[in-house]
KOLVOKOL-633736 format. One line per 2 residues: number of its first residue (from 1); for each residue y, x, z of N, C-alpha, C. Coordinates in steps of 0.1 Angstrom, whole numbers, plus 5000, padded with zeros to 4 digits. Example, Ala and Ser with C-alpha at 12.3 -4.5 7.8 and 13.67 -1.06 7.14 Angstrom:
2
1	4943/5132/5078/4955/5123/5078/4967/5132/5078  4978/5128/5071/4989/5137/5071/5000/5129/5079
# end
This chain:
113
1	5595/9200/9892/5590/9212/9884/5581/9218/9894  5578/9212/9908/5569/9217/9921/5559/9215/9910
3	5557/9201/9901/5541/9195/9897/5535/9207/9886  5547/9211/9880/5543/9221/9867/5538/9228/9873
5	5543/9236/9882/5543/9250/9890/5529/9247/9896  5521/9238/9902/5505/9238/9903/5497/9232/9893
7	5504/9230/9884/5493/9224/9870/5495/9239/9861  5504/9251/9862/5503/9263/9860/5493/9273/9869
9	5493/9269/9879/5487/9275/9891/5471/9271/9887  5467/9261/9890/5454/9252/9887/5450/9259/9875
11	5455/9260/9858/5452/9264/9848/5452/9277/9851  5461/9286/9856/5458/9302/9850/5445/9303/9864
13	5447/9297/9876/5436/9299/9884/5419/9297/9879  5423/9285/9869/5409/9282/9861/5406/9297/9849
15	5417/9299/9843/5412/9308/9836/5408/9327/9840  5410/9329/9855/5412/9339/9861/5395/9347/9861
17	5390/9333/9856/5376/9341/9860/5369/9340/9845  5361/9356/9846/5353/9360/9836/5343/9348/9829
19	5337/9343/9838/5324/9334/9835/5333/9320/9831  5343/9316/9836/5351/9299/9832/5357/9304/9817
21	5361/9319/9812/5364/9319/9800/5357/9322/9788  5344/9324/9794/5334/9325/9787/5330/9312/9783
23	5325/9300/9794/5324/9284/9792/5334/9280/9783  5345/9284/9783/5356/9280/9773/5355/9288/9761
25	5354/9299/9758/5349/9304/9744/5338/9294/9740  5328/9291/9742/5314/9284/9739/5320/9274/9734
27	5329/9266/9747/5332/9251/9740/5341/9252/9731  5345/9263/9724/5355/9260/9709/5348/9253/9702
29	5333/9259/9699/5324/9257/9689/5319/9241/9693  5314/9236/9701/5315/9225/9701/5310/9220/9715
31	5308/9204/9719/5307/9203/9732/5293/9208/9733  5288/9206/9751/5277/9213/9755/5269/9208/9768
33	5257/9205/9766/5256/9205/9779/5256/9215/9791  5256/9208/9805/5259/9215/9817/5247/9229/9812
35	5231/9225/9809/5219/9236/9807/5222/9244/9802  5229/9243/9785/5232/9247/9779/5242/9256/9779
37	5254/9253/9788/5265/9260/9791/5259/9272/9804  5251/9266/9812/5245/9276/9818/5240/9287/9819
39	5228/9286/9803/5219/9296/9805/5222/9314/9801  5233/9317/9800/5235/9328/9795/5238/9333/9806
41	5241/9326/9821/5245/9333/9831/5236/9336/9843  5234/9347/9850/5225/9343/9858/5230/9346/9875
43	5228/9329/9875/5238/9323/9887/5228/9310/9888  5230/9305/9904/5222/9293/9904/5229/9283/9894
45	5224/9274/9895/5232/9260/9893/5242/9255/9899  5241/9254/9914/5256/9250/9924/5262/9259/9919
47	5263/9271/9917/5278/9282/9918/5282/9277/9906  5274/9276/9889/5281/9272/9880/5287/9260/9882
49	5280/9252/9884/5287/9237/9887/5299/9238/9894  5301/9247/9904/5313/9253/9909/5327/9257/9901
51	5321/9264/9885/5328/9269/9880/5333/9260/9867  5322/9253/9867/5331/9239/9860/5341/9229/9866
53	5334/9225/9880/5348/9218/9888/5360/9223/9887  5361/9240/9885/5377/9243/9886/5382/9242/9873
55	5368/9242/9862/5375/9242/9844/5380/9226/9848  5373/9218/9859/5377/9200/9853/5391/9201/9856
57	5392/9205/9868/5404/9208/9881/5418/9208/9873  5412/9220/9866/5426/9227/9854/5427/9218/9844
59	5420/9209/9840/5422/9200/9826/5422/9204/9815  5411/9214/9818/5409/9226/9806/5397/9217/9796
61	5386/9214/9802/5379/9203/9800/5372/9194/9810  5368/9184/9799/5361/9172/9808/5351/9169/9804
63	5342/9165/9810/5323/9159/9810/5323/9146/9810  5311/9143/9806/5306/9129/9805/5286/9127/9806
65	5287/9119/9814/5270/9114/9819/5263/9107/9813  5254/9108/9804/5244/9099/9802/5230/9102/9804
67	5228/9094/9811/5215/9096/9814/5212/9107/9828  5206/9120/9826/5207/9126/9834/5216/9140/9825
69	5219/9142/9817/5225/9153/9810/5239/9146/9812  5246/9161/9816/5262/9159/9820/5264/9167/9804
71	5276/9167/9796/5284/9173/9787/5296/9170/9786  5301/9184/9784/5311/9192/9790/5317/9195/9775
73	5335/9193/9775/5339/9194/9757/5352/9196/9765  5364/9205/9753/5374/9212/9759/5386/9199/9756
75	5394/9205/9764/5404/9190/9764/5416/9198/9756  5420/9192/9745/5425/9194/9737/5436/9199/9742
77	5445/9192/9755/5458/9194/9760/5458/9197/9774  5445/9207/9772/5443/9212/9790/5455/9225/9788
79	5458/9234/9779/5464/9248/9778/5478/9246/9773  5485/9232/9779/5497/9229/9769/5506/9232/9781
81	5500/9235/9792/5515/9236/9799/5515/9253/9802  5504/9257/9803/5506/9275/9801/5511/9282/9789
83	5506/9273/9778/5509/9278/9767/5525/9277/9767  5530/9264/9772/5546/9260/9775/5555/9276/9778
85	5546/9279/9793/5555/9285/9802/5551/9306/9792  5542/9306/9788/5541/9315/9780/5552/9317/9771
87	5550/9308/9760/5559/9309/9753/5572/9309/9760  5580/9302/9764/5592/9305/9774/5593/9321/9776
89	5586/9328/9784/5588/9338/9792/5584/9350/9778  5578/9345/9764/5578/9352/9752/5597/9353/9749
91	5599/9343/9748/5613/9338/9745/5625/9346/9751  5619/9350/9762/5631/9353/9773/5629/9369/9772
93	5618/9371/9773/5619/9390/9769/5623/9396/9755  5620/9385/9749/5625/9387/9733/5642/9391/9736
95	5646/9380/9738/5662/9378/9742/5667/9393/9750  5659/9398/9761/5662/9407/9766/5661/9421/9759
97	5648/9421/9753/5646/9435/9747/5659/9432/9734  5660/9423/9728/5676/9421/9716/5683/9430/9722
99	5687/9426/9733/5698/9426/9743/5700/9446/9742  5687/9446/9749/5687/9461/9750/5687/9471/9743
101	5686/9466/9730/5684/9473/9714/5697/9475/9712  5703/9463/9717/5717/9462/9712/5729/9471/9719
103	5725/9472/9733/5736/9479/9738/5729/9495/9735  5720/9499/9732/5714/9510/9729/5720/9517/9716
105	5719/9505/9707/5726/9514/9692/5742/9512/9695  5746/9504/9704/5762/9504/9707/5767/9516/9712
107	5759/9523/9723/5761/9535/9728/5758/9546/9719  5746/9547/9710/5743/9554/9702/5758/9556/9696
109	5762/9549/9685/5772/9546/9677/5788/9550/9687  5789/9548/9695/5799/9554/9702/5800/9569/9706
111	5784/9574/9711/5783/9584/9711/5786/9595/9697  5782/9589/9688/5783/9594/9674/5773/9597/9667
113	5760/9593/9675/5745/9597/9669/5742/9586/9655
# end
């Protein structure tokens, strides 16, 4: 369980930054070079590379190097841990909401409303 928690922390940390989310949105279309990914952002390349490292550590992207060009692509399984956790939370809160609705209906019925 601790490993799953660590994975979740890493994924959510990676997704917590708007620059990294923008990179993820761009990579949905197709793999891209670091130069292509960095172009829209007004920051030094070393700073941008730190963002890519966080995404890679989170398992959200992978990169390969051919000559002097590093290309990044989304990892299809990268969001699985977060998706599973969010699904569990959604089901938990839906059950709680259903129980609350049942309780309110029962109270209103008992009060004759």
